[in-house]
N, CA, C and O of each residue as an XYZ file, in Angstrom:
372
protein
N      20.644     -2.490     18.109
C      19.240     -2.170     17.991
C      18.944     -0.839     18.678
O      18.192     -0.018     18.152
N      19.532     -0.629     19.844
C      19.284      0.632     20.542
C      19.741      1.807     19.691
O      19.090      2.851     19.658
N      20.880      1.630     18.993
C      21.381      2.690     18.106
C      20.377      2.946     16.985
O      20.103      4.097     16.643
N      19.827      1.865     16.411
C      18.843      2.008     15.341
C      17.618      2.765     15.827
O      17.120      3.651     15.133
N      17.123      2.422     17.023
C      15.960      3.125     17.573
C      16.268      4.605     17.770
O      15.437      5.463     17.472
N      17.466      4.900     18.274
C      17.849      6.288     18.507
C      17.942      7.052     17.187
O      17.454      8.176     17.077
N      18.572      6.432     16.188
C      18.716      7.098     14.901
C      17.382      7.304     14.202
O      17.151      8.341     13.580
N      16.508      6.315     14.307
C      15.235      6.417     13.601
C      14.285      7.413     14.256
O      13.335      7.871     13.620
N      14.529      7.753     15.517
C      13.636      8.695     16.187
C      14.199     10.113     16.203
O      13.533     11.036     16.670
N      15.414     10.293     15.698
C      15.992     11.641     15.705
C      15.529     12.417     14.474
O      15.274     11.826     13.424
N      15.421     13.744     14.603
C      14.982     14.553     13.456
C      15.994     14.459     12.317
O      17.198     14.372     12.556
N      15.511     14.477     11.098
C      16.393     14.409      9.935
C      16.497     15.789      9.306
O      15.507     16.508      9.169
N      17.714     16.138      8.929
C      17.912     17.400      8.233
C      17.415     17.270      6.801
O      16.971     18.249      6.201
N      17.489     16.071      6.259
C      17.063     15.802      4.888
C      15.582     15.456      4.901
O      15.191     14.466      5.520
N      14.755     16.241      4.237
C      13.314     16.012      4.251
C      12.804     15.356      2.969
O      11.620     15.463      2.648
N      13.689     14.679      2.236
C      13.276     14.057      0.981
C      12.266     12.938      1.200
O      11.527     12.579      0.283
N      12.233     12.383      2.415
C      11.298     11.298      2.717
C       9.851     11.789      2.833
O       8.927     10.976      2.795
N       9.640     13.083      2.970
C       8.284     13.588      3.180
C       7.413     13.488      1.936
O       6.189     13.420      2.055
N       8.001     13.476      0.759
C       7.191     13.367     -0.453
C       6.378     12.082     -0.455
O       5.185     12.115     -0.755
N       6.988     10.963     -0.132
C       6.263      9.698     -0.079
C       5.269      9.702      1.080
O       4.151      9.204      0.949
N       5.676     10.258      2.196
C       4.806     10.288      3.365
C       3.561     11.128      3.115
O       2.498     10.828      3.657
N       3.676     12.172      2.307
C       2.526     13.025      2.006
C       1.422     12.248      1.296
O       0.247     12.591      1.425
N       1.780     11.216      0.556
C       0.792     10.429     -0.189
C       0.055      9.440      0.708
O      -1.017      8.965      0.334
N       0.589      9.121      1.862
C      -0.020      8.102      2.723
C      -1.460      8.401      3.129
O      -2.289      7.493      3.075
N      -1.803      9.620      3.533
C      -3.196      9.862      3.923
C      -4.192      9.631      2.790
O      -5.375      9.406      3.045
N      -3.733      9.684      1.552
C      -4.612      9.505      0.404
C      -4.619      8.071     -0.116
O      -5.316      7.763     -1.083
N      -3.856      7.207      0.513
C      -3.743      5.817      0.079
C      -4.657      4.947      0.928
O      -4.659      5.061      2.154
N      -5.432      4.080      0.287
C      -6.327      3.195      1.023
C      -5.763      1.779      1.008
O      -5.351      1.265     -0.032
N      -5.758      1.175      2.166
C      -5.321     -0.207      2.280
C      -6.513     -1.093      1.980
O      -7.591     -0.914      2.548
N      -6.316     -2.048      1.088
C      -7.418     -2.935      0.731
C      -7.341     -4.274      1.450
O      -8.370     -4.902      1.701
N      -6.138     -4.714      1.782
C      -5.945     -5.980      2.484
C      -4.809     -5.828      3.476
O      -3.761     -5.273      3.146
N      -5.011     -6.315      4.680
C      -3.925     -6.303      5.662
C      -2.804     -7.203      5.159
O      -3.052     -8.317      4.698
N      -1.577     -6.717      5.251
C      -0.435     -7.477      4.733
C      -0.344     -8.858      5.377
O       0.012     -9.828      4.708
N      -0.661     -8.955      6.670
C      -0.522    -10.247      7.341
C      -1.527    -11.283      6.837
O      -1.377    -12.471      7.122
N      -2.539    -10.857      6.101
C      -3.474    -11.830      5.528
C      -2.907    -12.484      4.267
O      -3.266    -13.617      3.944
N      -2.025    -11.780      3.552
C      -1.556    -12.251      2.258
C      -0.075    -12.639      2.225
O       0.368    -13.293      1.281
N       0.683    -12.248      3.232
C       2.120    -12.500      3.217
C       2.532    -13.283      4.457
O       1.873    -13.206      5.494
N       3.632    -14.042      4.348
C       4.132    -14.746      5.537
C       4.489    -13.735      6.625
O       5.071    -12.689      6.341
N       4.138    -14.052      7.861
C       4.413    -13.131      8.962
C       5.005    -13.877     10.146
O       4.853    -15.091     10.277
N       5.684    -13.126     11.005
C       6.301    -13.670     12.198
C       5.871    -12.818     13.375
O       5.594    -11.627     13.229
N       5.818    -13.445     14.556
C       5.398    -12.738     15.760
C       6.269    -13.219     16.904
O       6.502    -14.419     17.053
N       6.745    -12.297     17.700
C       7.563    -12.632     18.860
C       6.779    -12.293     20.117
O       6.406    -11.140     20.334
N       6.532    -13.298     20.941
C       5.816    -13.127     22.204
C       6.848    -12.884     23.299
O       7.793    -13.660     23.450
N       6.669    -11.817     24.056
C       7.520    -11.537     25.220
C       6.830    -12.131     26.440
O       5.819    -11.605     26.904
N       7.373    -13.221     26.956
C       6.684    -13.965     28.010
C       6.603    -13.219     29.337
O       5.751    -13.531     30.169
N       7.486    -12.230     29.544
C       7.473    -11.461     30.793
C       6.899    -10.053     30.585
O       7.112     -9.167     31.412
N       6.187     -9.855     29.502
C       5.614     -8.549     29.164
C       4.539     -8.179     30.172
O       3.606     -8.949     30.400
N       4.667     -6.999     30.778
C       3.655     -6.525     31.716
C       2.865     -5.363     31.125
O       2.021     -4.772     31.798
N       3.141     -5.040     29.860
C       2.397     -3.992     29.158
C       1.300     -4.621     28.315
O       0.151     -4.181     28.355
N       1.648     -5.647     27.554
C       0.678     -6.412     26.762
C       0.724     -7.845     27.277
O       1.779     -8.480     27.263
N      -0.399     -8.346     27.725
C      -0.470     -9.687     28.289
C       0.027    -10.718     27.264
O      -0.441    -10.730     26.126
N       0.974    -11.583     27.662
C       1.482    -12.599     26.731
C       0.380    -13.498     26.154
O       0.499    -13.965     25.021
N      -0.677    -13.740     26.911
C      -1.792    -14.528     26.372
C      -2.467    -13.796     25.208
O      -2.872    -14.419     24.226
N      -2.584    -12.481     25.326
C      -3.138    -11.687     24.230
C      -2.198    -11.739     23.023
O      -2.650    -11.868     21.885
N      -0.896    -11.638     23.275
C       0.073    -11.734     22.183
C      -0.062    -13.077     21.459
O      -0.049    -13.127     20.229
N      -0.192    -14.162     22.225
C      -0.359    -15.493     21.618
C      -1.658    -15.571     20.806
O      -1.679    -16.131     19.710
N      -2.731    -15.007     21.351
C      -4.013    -14.988     20.657
C      -3.893    -14.248     19.326
O      -4.360    -14.734     18.296
N      -3.265    -13.072     19.352
C      -3.104    -12.283     18.131
C      -2.252    -13.032     17.106
O      -2.567    -13.049     15.916
N      -1.178    -13.645     17.579
C      -0.298    -14.391     16.677
C      -1.043    -15.559     16.042
O      -0.897    -15.820     14.848
N      -1.832    -16.255     16.837
C      -2.586    -17.392     16.303
C      -3.628    -16.922     15.286
O      -3.810    -17.547     14.241
N      -4.308    -15.818     15.598
C      -5.316    -15.280     14.699
C      -4.703    -14.831     13.378
O      -5.344    -14.909     12.330
N      -3.460    -14.361     13.432
C      -2.758    -13.924     12.228
C      -2.088    -15.088     11.501
O      -1.530    -14.908     10.418
N      -2.142    -16.283     12.096
C      -1.530    -17.472     11.496
C      -0.041    -17.241     11.213
O       0.436    -17.454     10.098
N       0.680    -16.800     12.252
C       2.089    -16.441     12.101
C       3.011    -17.564     12.529
O       2.599    -18.507     13.204
N       4.261    -17.446     12.125
C       5.334    -18.227     12.721
C       5.682    -17.477     13.992
O       6.000    -16.289     13.937
N       5.629    -18.145     15.137
C       5.769    -17.467     16.426
C       6.951    -18.010     17.209
O       7.191    -19.217     17.244
N       7.691    -17.095     17.842
C       8.716    -17.490     18.799
C       8.394    -16.799     20.112
O       7.661    -15.810     20.139
N       8.944    -17.323     21.201
C       8.754    -16.718     22.512
C      10.108    -16.420     23.122
O      11.020    -17.245     23.070
N      10.236    -15.226     23.707
C      11.444    -14.835     24.417
C      11.092    -14.558     25.868
O      10.059    -13.952     26.155
N      11.944    -14.998     26.782
C      11.782    -14.644     28.195
C      12.229    -13.198     28.325
O      13.385    -12.915     28.640
N      11.295    -12.288     28.077
C      11.652    -10.882     28.011
C      10.475    -10.009     28.407
O       9.325    -10.447     28.442
N      10.804     -8.751     28.704
C       9.772     -7.762     28.992
C       9.271     -7.161     27.683
O       9.535     -7.696     26.606
N       8.560     -6.068     27.778
C       7.935     -5.431     26.621
C       8.942     -4.936     25.581
O       8.635     -4.919     24.389
N      10.131     -4.535     26.014
C      11.128     -3.978     25.092
C      12.187     -5.031     24.737
O      13.385     -4.803     24.906
N      11.735     -6.159     24.255
C      12.633     -7.275     23.980
C      13.690     -6.957     22.935
O      14.801     -7.481     23.014
N      13.378     -6.114     21.960
C      14.362     -5.803     20.931
C      15.540     -5.020     21.499
O      16.635     -5.059     20.940
N      15.326     -4.314     22.598
C      16.419     -3.603     23.244
C      17.126     -4.524     24.233
O      18.355     -4.601     24.234
N      16.365     -5.223     25.074
C      16.981     -6.065     26.097
C      17.620     -7.333     25.540
O      18.477     -7.931     26.190
N      17.212     -7.747     24.343
C      17.794     -8.938     23.713
C      18.503     -8.575     22.413
O      18.480     -9.336     21.446
N      19.128     -7.409     22.404
C      19.859     -6.984     21.207
C      20.896     -8.050     20.862
O      21.636     -8.517     21.728
N      20.938     -8.416     19.618
C      21.887     -9.437     19.193
C      21.335    -10.840     19.273
O      21.989    -11.775     18.811
N      20.135    -11.030     19.851
C      19.522    -12.352     19.902
C      19.112    -12.747     18.496
O      18.383    -12.010     17.832
N      19.561    -13.872     18.046
C      19.305    -14.295     16.672
C      18.113    -15.248     16.570
O      17.862    -15.799     15.498
N      17.383    -15.451     17.656
C      16.231    -16.347     17.618
C      15.183    -15.908     16.622
O      14.645    -16.723     15.872
N      14.896    -14.629     16.615
C      13.876    -14.113     15.696
C      14.382    -14.170     14.263
O      13.637    -14.528     13.350
N      15.658    -13.814     14.064
C      16.236    -13.890     12.721
C      16.166    -15.315     12.187
O      15.829    -15.530     11.022
N      16.486    -16.292     13.042
C      16.445    -17.699     12.633
C      15.025    -18.132     12.293
O      14.806    -18.858     11.323
N      14.069    -17.686     13.088
C      12.675    -18.047     12.843
C      12.194    -17.479     11.511
O      11.431    -18.127     10.794
N      12.638    -16.278     11.183
C      12.237    -15.643      9.924
C      12.827    -16.371      8.721
O      12.185    -16.468      7.675
N      14.033    -16.877      8.863
C      14.683    -17.580      7.762
C      14.109    -18.974      7.573
O      14.158    -19.517      6.469
N      13.567    -19.562      8.632
C      13.021    -20.913      8.535
C      14.110    -21.972      8.594
O      15.283    -21.656      8.792
N      13.721    -23.228      8.422
C      14.696    -24.309      8.497
C      15.764    -24.175      7.412
O      15.458    -23.844      6.266
N      16.979    -24.427      7.773
C      18.089    -24.331      6.822
C      18.404    -25.697      6.241
O      19.310    -25.824      5.418
């Protein structure tokens, strides 16, 4: 995950992605995706940046499938390889 974050934040020599991005300011969103599609939310129980109670409130308001990790704000980095979220997204097998 850390590698993915590093790669996604580095400048790209190939600017072919800008054509689609140029259209974004002219595109209007009519419905929030989380209102119409299944969504998942991961609460970081040790988060000191966003209060975990607020995270739970937002997840409940969005009617999401929610998991909780004993983690700080950067759970995707500190829990790299944790399959809890992947399992939650796939649902019961």
